[in-house]
C-alpha positions as CSV (number, residue, x, y, z in Angstrom):
1,M,22.7,-88.5,-36.9
2,F,19.8,-90.8,-37.3
3,V,17.3,-90.5,-34.3
4,D,14.0,-92.2,-34.5
5,R,12.7,-91.4,-31.0
6,A,12.3,-88.1,-29.2
7,R,10.6,-86.8,-26.0
8,I,9.5,-83.2,-26.2
9,H,7.5,-80.8,-24.0
10,V,5.0,-78.6,-25.7
11,R,3.1,-75.6,-24.3
12,A,0.5,-73.7,-26.2
13,G,0.2,-69.9,-25.7
14,A,-2.1,-68.5,-23.0
15,G,-5.0,-66.4,-24.0
16,G,-4.7,-62.6,-23.5
17,D,-6.6,-60.9,-20.6
18,G,-9.7,-58.9,-21.4
19,A,-9.7,-55.2,-20.6
20,A,-11.8,-53.3,-18.1
21,S,-12.1,-49.7,-19.4
22,F,-14.7,-47.0,-20.0
23,R,-15.2,-44.4,-22.6
24,R,-14.4,-40.9,-21.2
25,E,-14.8,-38.6,-24.2
26,A,-16.1,-35.1,-24.3
27,H,-19.7,-34.7,-25.5
28,V,-20.4,-38.5,-25.0
29,P,-22.6,-38.5,-21.9
30,R,-23.3,-42.3,-21.9
31,G,-19.9,-43.7,-22.9
32,G,-20.1,-46.9,-20.8
33,P,-17.7,-49.9,-20.7
34,D,-15.6,-50.5,-23.8
35,G,-13.0,-53.0,-22.7
36,G,-11.9,-55.3,-25.6
37,D,-11.2,-59.1,-25.6
38,G,-7.8,-60.7,-25.2
39,G,-6.3,-62.6,-28.2
40,R,-6.3,-66.3,-28.5
41,G,-3.0,-68.1,-27.6
42,G,-1.1,-69.9,-30.3
43,D,-1.3,-73.7,-30.9
44,V,1.6,-76.2,-31.1
45,V,1.3,-78.1,-34.4
46,L,3.3,-80.9,-35.9
47,V,3.6,-81.0,-39.7
48,A,5.1,-83.8,-41.8
49,E,7.7,-82.5,-44.2
50,A,8.9,-84.4,-47.3
51,G,12.6,-85.3,-47.2
52,M,13.0,-85.5,-43.4
53,T,14.2,-88.9,-42.1
54,T,15.2,-88.2,-38.5
55,L,13.9,-86.7,-35.3
56,S,17.4,-85.4,-34.3
57,E,16.4,-81.7,-34.2
58,L,13.6,-82.3,-31.8
59,H,15.8,-84.7,-29.8
60,R,18.3,-81.9,-29.3
61,H,15.8,-79.2,-28.6
62,P,12.9,-80.7,-26.6
63,H,11.1,-77.6,-25.3
64,H,8.7,-75.7,-27.5
65,R,6.0,-73.1,-26.7
66,A,3.7,-71.0,-28.7
67,E,3.1,-67.3,-28.4
68,P,0.5,-66.0,-25.9
69,G,-2.4,-63.8,-27.0
70,G,-2.2,-60.0,-26.6
71,R,-4.3,-58.1,-24.0
72,G,-7.5,-56.4,-24.9
73,A,-7.7,-52.6,-24.7
74,G,-10.1,-49.7,-24.6
75,K,-12.4,-48.8,-27.4
76,R,-13.2,-52.5,-27.7
77,A,-9.8,-53.2,-29.2
78,H,-9.1,-56.9,-29.5
79,G,-5.8,-58.3,-28.4
80,R,-3.6,-59.9,-31.1
81,D,-3.8,-63.7,-31.5
82,G,-0.6,-65.5,-30.6
83,R,1.4,-67.2,-33.4
84,D,1.3,-70.9,-33.7
85,T,4.5,-72.9,-33.2
86,V,4.9,-75.4,-36.1
87,L,7.3,-78.3,-35.6
88,R,8.6,-80.2,-38.6
89,V,8.7,-84.0,-38.4
90,P,9.4,-86.8,-40.9
91,P,6.5,-88.6,-42.5
92,G,5.8,-91.7,-40.5
93,T,6.0,-90.1,-37.1
94,V,3.8,-91.6,-34.4
95,V,2.8,-89.3,-31.5
96,R,1.9,-90.5,-28.0
97,R,1.4,-88.9,-24.6
98,A,4.0,-89.4,-21.9
99,D,1.8,-92.2,-20.5
100,G,1.8,-94.0,-23.9
101,E,-1.6,-93.0,-25.0
102,W,-1.8,-92.8,-28.8
103,L,-2.6,-89.4,-30.1
104,G,-2.1,-89.6,-33.9
105,E,0.4,-90.1,-36.7
106,L,1.6,-88.1,-39.7
107,L,1.9,-90.4,-42.7
108,R,2.1,-88.1,-45.7
109,P,4.0,-84.8,-46.4
110,G,1.7,-82.0,-45.3
111,D,-0.2,-84.0,-42.7
112,R,-0.8,-81.8,-39.6
113,L,-1.5,-82.8,-36.0
114,R,-2.4,-80.1,-33.4
115,V,-1.0,-81.4,-30.1
116,A,-1.5,-78.4,-27.8
117,V,-4.4,-75.9,-28.1
118,G,-3.9,-72.3,-27.2
119,G,-5.9,-70.7,-24.5
120,R,-9.0,-68.7,-25.2
121,G,-8.7,-64.9,-24.7
122,G,-10.6,-63.4,-21.8
123,R,-13.6,-61.2,-22.5
124,G,-13.5,-57.4,-21.7
125,N,-16.0,-55.7,-19.5
126,A,-18.0,-54.5,-22.5
127,H,-19.6,-58.0,-22.5
128,F,-20.9,-57.8,-19.0
129,A,-22.9,-54.6,-19.1
130,T,-26.7,-55.0,-18.4
131,P,-29.6,-52.6,-18.0
132,T,-29.2,-52.9,-14.2
133,H,-25.4,-53.1,-14.1
134,R,-24.1,-50.5,-16.5
135,A,-20.6,-50.1,-15.2
136,P,-19.1,-53.6,-14.7
137,Q,-15.6,-53.8,-13.5
138,H,-15.5,-57.5,-14.2
139,H,-13.3,-58.8,-17.0
140,E,-11.9,-62.2,-17.7
141,K,-8.3,-63.4,-17.7
142,G,-7.1,-65.5,-20.6
143,E,-7.1,-69.2,-20.3
144,P,-3.7,-71.0,-20.0
145,G,-2.6,-73.0,-23.0
146,E,-2.4,-76.8,-22.9
147,E,0.9,-78.3,-22.1
148,G,2.5,-81.7,-21.6
149,W,5.2,-84.2,-22.6
150,L,5.0,-86.1,-25.8
151,Q,6.8,-89.2,-27.1
152,L,7.6,-89.2,-30.9
153,E,8.5,-92.4,-32.7
154,L,9.5,-92.5,-36.3
155,K,8.5,-95.5,-38.4
156,L,10.1,-94.9,-41.8
157,I,7.8,-95.1,-44.8
158,A,9.1,-97.0,-47.7
159,D,7.7,-99.0,-50.6
160,A,10.0,-101.9,-50.1
161,G,12.1,-103.1,-47.2
162,L,15.3,-105.2,-47.4
163,V,15.3,-107.7,-44.5
164,G,17.8,-110.4,-43.8
165,A,20.4,-111.7,-41.4
166,P,23.5,-109.6,-40.6
167,N,26.1,-109.4,-43.4
168,A,23.7,-110.9,-45.9
169,G,24.5,-108.1,-48.4
170,K,21.5,-105.8,-47.9
171,S,23.6,-102.6,-47.9
172,S,25.6,-103.6,-51.0
173,L,22.3,-104.4,-52.7
174,L,20.9,-101.0,-51.8
175,A,24.0,-99.3,-53.1
176,A,23.8,-101.2,-56.4
177,L,20.1,-100.5,-57.0
178,T,20.0,-96.9,-55.9
179,A,22.2,-93.8,-55.5
180,A,22.3,-94.4,-51.7
181,T,25.8,-94.7,-50.1
182,P,25.3,-96.9,-47.0
183,R,28.2,-98.0,-44.9
184,I,29.4,-101.4,-46.2
185,G,31.9,-103.7,-44.4
186,A,32.9,-107.4,-44.4
187,Y,31.5,-108.0,-40.9
188,P,28.1,-108.2,-39.2
189,F,26.1,-105.2,-38.1
190,T,27.8,-102.8,-40.5
191,T,24.4,-101.1,-40.7
192,V,23.4,-99.5,-37.4
193,A,20.6,-97.3,-38.7
194,P,18.1,-97.8,-41.6
195,N,19.1,-96.4,-45.0
196,L,16.8,-95.2,-47.7
197,G,17.3,-95.1,-51.5
198,V,15.1,-94.4,-54.5
199,L,14.9,-97.3,-56.9
200,D,14.2,-96.6,-60.6
201,L,11.7,-99.2,-61.8
202,D,10.7,-98.1,-65.2
203,G,11.3,-94.6,-66.6
204,D,9.1,-92.3,-64.4
205,V,8.2,-95.1,-61.9
206,T,10.2,-95.1,-58.8
207,A,10.0,-96.8,-55.4
208,V,11.6,-95.9,-52.0
209,I,13.6,-98.9,-50.7
210,A,14.8,-99.2,-47.1
211,D,17.8,-101.3,-45.8
212,V,16.9,-102.4,-42.3
213,P,19.7,-103.5,-39.9
214,G,20.2,-107.3,-39.7
215,L,18.0,-109.5,-37.6
216,I,19.2,-112.3,-35.5
217,E,17.3,-114.9,-33.4
218,G,15.7,-113.1,-30.5
219,A,15.6,-109.7,-32.2
220,H,12.0,-109.2,-31.2
221,A,13.1,-109.6,-27.5
222,G,15.9,-107.2,-27.7
223,H,18.9,-109.3,-29.0
224,G,21.2,-107.7,-31.5
225,L,20.5,-104.4,-33.3
226,G,17.6,-105.3,-35.4
227,H,15.0,-105.1,-32.6
228,E,15.5,-101.3,-32.5
229,F,14.4,-101.1,-36.1
230,L,11.8,-103.8,-36.6
231,R,9.1,-101.1,-36.3
232,H,10.5,-99.5,-39.5
233,V,9.5,-102.7,-41.4
234,E,5.8,-102.1,-40.4
235,R,5.6,-99.1,-42.8
236,T,6.9,-101.0,-45.9
237,R,4.4,-102.2,-48.4
238,V,6.5,-105.2,-49.7
239,L,9.5,-107.1,-48.3
240,I,12.6,-108.2,-50.1
241,G,14.0,-111.2,-48.3
242,V,17.8,-111.2,-48.6
243,I,19.4,-114.6,-48.2
244,D,23.2,-114.8,-47.8
245,G,24.3,-117.3,-50.5
246,A,27.7,-117.7,-48.7
247,D,26.1,-118.7,-45.4
248,D,26.8,-122.3,-44.2
249,D,23.0,-122.7,-43.8
250,P,21.3,-120.0,-45.9
251,L,17.7,-121.3,-45.5
252,G,18.1,-121.7,-41.7
253,A,19.3,-118.1,-41.5
254,W,16.3,-116.9,-43.5
255,D,13.8,-119.0,-41.5
256,A,15.2,-117.3,-38.3
257,V,14.5,-113.9,-39.9
258,V,10.9,-114.9,-40.8
259,D,10.4,-116.1,-37.2
260,E,11.5,-112.7,-35.9
261,L,9.2,-110.9,-38.2
262,R,6.3,-113.1,-37.2
263,L,7.0,-112.6,-33.5
264,H,7.1,-108.8,-33.9
265,D,3.9,-108.6,-36.0
266,P,2.2,-111.6,-37.7
267,A,0.9,-109.4,-40.4
268,L,4.4,-108.8,-41.7
269,V,4.8,-112.3,-43.1
270,E,1.6,-111.9,-45.0
271,R,2.9,-109.0,-47.1
272,P,4.0,-109.5,-50.7
273,T,7.6,-110.8,-50.5
274,R,10.3,-111.5,-53.0
275,L,13.4,-113.5,-52.2
276,V,16.9,-112.8,-53.5
277,V,20.1,-114.9,-53.0
278,T,23.2,-112.6,-52.9
279,K,26.9,-112.9,-53.6
280,L,26.6,-114.9,-56.9
281,D,29.9,-113.3,-57.9
282,L,31.6,-115.8,-55.6
283,P,32.5,-119.1,-57.3
284,D,31.3,-121.3,-54.4
285,V,28.0,-119.5,-54.2
286,R,27.5,-119.7,-57.9
287,A,28.2,-123.4,-57.9
288,A,25.7,-124.0,-55.0
289,W,23.0,-121.7,-56.4
290,P,21.1,-124.3,-58.6
291,A,20.7,-126.7,-55.6
292,L,19.6,-123.8,-53.3
293,R,17.0,-122.6,-55.8
294,A,15.7,-126.2,-56.1
295,R,15.3,-126.5,-52.3
296,L,13.4,-123.2,-52.3
297,R,11.1,-124.4,-55.0
298,E,10.3,-127.5,-53.1
299,R,9.1,-125.2,-50.3
300,G,6.8,-123.4,-52.8
301,Q,9.2,-120.3,-52.9
302,D,11.2,-118.8,-55.8
303,A,14.2,-116.6,-55.6
304,I,16.4,-114.5,-57.8
305,G,20.1,-114.9,-57.8
306,V,22.0,-111.6,-57.7
307,S,25.4,-110.0,-57.3
308,A,25.7,-106.4,-56.2
309,H,29.3,-106.4,-57.5
310,D,28.9,-107.5,-61.1
311,G,25.2,-106.6,-61.6
312,T,23.9,-110.2,-62.0
313,G,20.1,-110.5,-61.6
314,L,19.5,-106.8,-60.7
315,D,17.2,-106.2,-63.7
316,D,15.2,-109.3,-62.7
317,L,15.0,-107.9,-59.1
318,R,13.7,-104.6,-60.3
319,A,11.0,-106.4,-62.3
320,A,10.2,-108.5,-59.2
321,V,9.8,-105.4,-57.0
322,R,7.5,-103.8,-59.6
323,D,5.4,-106.9,-59.6
324,A,5.3,-107.1,-55.8
325,L,4.1,-103.4,-55.6
326,A,1.4,-104.2,-58.1
327,E,0.3,-107.1,-55.9
328,A,0.3,-104.8,-52.9
329,D,-1.9,-102.3,-54.8
330,R,-4.4,-105.1,-55.6
331,R,-4.4,-106.2,-52.0
332,E,-5.0,-102.7,-50.7
333,A,-7.8,-102.2,-53.2
334,T,-9.5,-105.4,-52.1
335,M,-9.2,-104.6,-48.4
336,G,-10.5,-101.1,-49.0
337,A,-7.6,-99.6,-47.1
338,A,-8.6,-96.1,-46.1
339,A,-6.1,-93.4,-45.5
340,P,-6.1,-92.5,-41.8
341,G,-7.3,-88.9,-41.1
342,V,-5.4,-86.3,-39.2
343,R,-6.4,-86.3,-35.6
344,V,-6.7,-83.1,-33.5
345,H,-5.8,-83.8,-29.9
346,R,-6.8,-82.0,-26.7
347,F,-5.0,-83.0,-23.5
348,D,-8.2,-82.9,-21.4
349,P,-11.7,-83.4,-22.8
350,L,-14.0,-80.4,-22.4
351,D,-16.9,-81.5,-20.2
352,A,-19.1,-79.9,-17.6
353,G,-18.5,-82.5,-14.9
354,W,-16.8,-81.7,-11.6
355,Q,-15.9,-83.3,-8.3
356,V,-14.6,-82.1,-4.9
357,V,-11.7,-84.2,-3.4
358,A,-10.2,-84.0,0.0
359,E,-6.5,-83.2,0.3
360,P,-4.3,-83.4,3.5
361,D,-4.5,-79.7,4.0
362,G,-7.7,-78.7,2.3
363,L,-10.1,-79.4,-0.5
364,R,-9.7,-79.4,-4.3
365,I,-12.3,-78.7,-7.0
366,R,-11.7,-80.7,-10.2
367,G,-13.4,-80.3,-13.6
368,R,-12.4,-79.0,-17.0
369,R,-15.2,-76.4,-17.2
370,I,-14.9,-74.9,-13.7
371,E,-11.1,-75.0,-13.8
372,A,-11.2,-73.0,-17.1
373,T,-13.6,-70.5,-15.4
374,A,-11.2,-70.1,-12.5
375,A,-8.3,-69.5,-14.9
376,R,-10.3,-66.7,-16.4
377,T,-11.2,-65.1,-13.1
378,D,-9.2,-62.2,-11.6
379,F,-9.5,-63.0,-7.9
380,E,-8.0,-59.6,-7.0
381,N,-11.1,-58.0,-8.5
382,P,-14.0,-58.1,-6.0
383,E,-16.6,-58.1,-8.7
384,S,-14.9,-61.0,-10.5
385,L,-14.6,-62.9,-7.3
386,E,-18.3,-62.4,-6.5
387,R,-19.2,-63.6,-10.0
388,F,-17.1,-66.8,-9.5
389,Q,-18.8,-67.5,-6.2
390,R,-22.2,-67.2,-7.8
391,Q,-21.1,-69.8,-10.4
392,L,-20.0,-72.2,-7.7
393,E,-23.4,-71.8,-6.1
394,R,-25.3,-72.4,-9.4
395,M,-23.3,-75.5,-10.2
396,G,-23.9,-77.0,-6.7
397,I,-20.2,-76.9,-5.9
398,E,-20.6,-74.6,-2.9
399,E,-23.1,-77.1,-1.3
400,E,-20.7,-80.0,-2.0
401,L,-17.8,-78.0,-0.4
402,R,-19.9,-77.6,2.8
403,R,-20.8,-81.3,2.8
404,M,-17.1,-82.1,2.5
405,G,-16.3,-80.1,5.6
406,A,-15.4,-76.6,4.3
407,R,-15.3,-74.1,7.2
408,N,-13.9,-70.7,7.9
409,G,-10.2,-70.8,6.9
410,T,-10.4,-74.0,4.9
411,T,-8.0,-73.9,1.9
412,V,-9.9,-74.6,-1.4
413,R,-7.8,-75.2,-4.5
414,I,-8.9,-75.1,-8.1
415,G,-6.2,-75.5,-10.8
416,P,-3.2,-73.3,-9.7
417,A,-5.5,-71.0,-7.6
418,E,-5.6,-71.3,-3.9
419,L,-8.6,-69.7,-2.0
420,E,-9.5,-69.4,1.7
421,W,-13.1,-70.4,2.4
422,T,-15.2,-67.9,4.3
423,D,-18.6,-69.1,5.5
424,D,-21.1,-66.2,5.5
425,E,-24.0,-68.3,6.7
């Protein structure tokens, strides 16, 4: 099943907790704290894989999580890092957040995009020993991993795209030029999903060609089937305009297709384009072909007459596609098109800012840095709680909480933690 959109939920692994332990060995009078660090949580990574042309697997299985990090242990033993979860997607996949924010895209096989970062492991109590505090009980919990919903959208990558009105003969042409076996029928909208084939241009030179479902007037606004697949044309380097030679008004039908392409993206009509007139095996079309070619030349356009059934003009079409791709190469070189880099995404930027906001039943502290600190704090450990309170004081958050009306019994929330304010002044 062809699926070009998927909504998935990703959750990176949480970091492992640090350990609070002490050396207790015979003949070691000053053993001291030796708690090890927790392991890092695994990431969730998207990887473009050659040969994939659908998002159906992710559509069927939308929930994915990476492995959490292992806990630290005594003797400064470090917890095991969590394994990453790697999700395979087709080249041409665009990734956005649930709110539509663009995160990145994977264009070539092997491109990677990290979409959820694993939590950092907590530090063991060995890190917190000082000359004046030789037996710290404090240790850090692991940070939670990032999580969120993502929208994936596939825009097929092809060298050339067959565009035209419904029933213009695009699928028949694809089958005649390549080894692809698209569904073919003598009625409009036979093609309900894009088809791909490999076109042999000259010996070792090949090109990927895509057959896009037919476009009708209003396709850009949601009419017909083509509007669902107009985005696939965006990835093609050249266009092959397919004109139905048996249509009562072949030029009018083609002009409507051009208008839909322009309304979807004006840049599409600027791409190298070659026109073909199909169905020359039909006597009426063959008889009308000279006049139609003359009308096209009056408009400054040229076309190749072809028949997918008897092979008429197919060699000329291959040569035209090869020439159009060479033109695209020259255009790209002139424009200095740079290959987009792989983007690493974090759901929330790491910054030191914070704010205190009022809620109906308490106060909430917001800020990436302080929320991460709270996530690493074991509030059941008195020493850890005291350390967290000192950090609130150093950052000025405690003073702001008082200004916002914190009193004995006020509920103060930070991330998932919920604390009760106690005023010792």
